[in-house]
C-alpha positions in Angstrom: 200.1 151.9 39.1 203.7 152.2 38.3 203.9 148.8 36.6 200.8 149.5 34.5 202.2 152.9 33.4 205.5 151.4 32.5 203.8 148.7 30.3 201.5 151.3 28.7 204.3 153.7 27.9 206.4 150.9 26.3 203.6 149.9 24.0 202.7 151.2 20.5 199.5 153.1 21.2 199.0 156.5 22.8 200.0 156.8 26.4 196.7 158.3 27.6 196.3 158.7 31.4 193.0 159.9 32.8 193.0 161.1 36.4 189.5 161.5 37.9 189.3 164.1 40.6 191.3 167.3 41.0 191.6 167.1 44.8 194.8 166.4 46.7 195.1 162.8 45.7 194.4 163.6 42.0 197.0 166.4 41.9 199.5 164.1 43.7 198.9 161.4 41.1 199.3 164.0 38.3 202.6 165.1 39.8 203.9 161.5 40.0 203.0 160.8 36.3 204.6 164.0 35.2 207.7 163.4 37.4 208.3 160.1 35.8 207.1 160.6 32.2 207.3 164.3 31.4 208.7 164.7 27.9 207.7 161.3 26.8 206.4 161.8 23.2 203.3 159.6 23.7 202.1 160.9 27.1 198.7 162.4 27.1 197.3 163.4 30.5 193.7 164.4 31.2 192.4 165.5 34.6 188.6 165.4 35.1 187.3 167.6 37.9 183.6 168.6 38.3 184.6 172.0 39.8 186.1 175.0 38.0 189.5 174.5 39.6 191.9 171.9 40.9 192.0 171.4 44.7 188.6 173.1 45.2 188.7 172.6 49.0 191.9 174.5 49.5 192.5 178.3 49.6 194.8 179.6 47.0 197.2 180.8 49.7 197.5 177.2 51.0 198.3 175.9 47.5 200.9 178.5 46.8 202.5 177.9 50.2 202.9 174.1 49.8 203.2 174.1 46.0 
């Protein structure tokens, strides 16, 4: 994933990343993309989740404790 993101962000088009799933793995992937490319002028990130919130299987107190 890292090599593909590096190649995409060095190109001329928009740096659009789509993360499908807002569970633990999707949120972790989002964190890695933002950690590495936050502030990049071409970065566009879209998270697709079927539920009405990220990490739907977790209680809000768990998310705040580990976040």
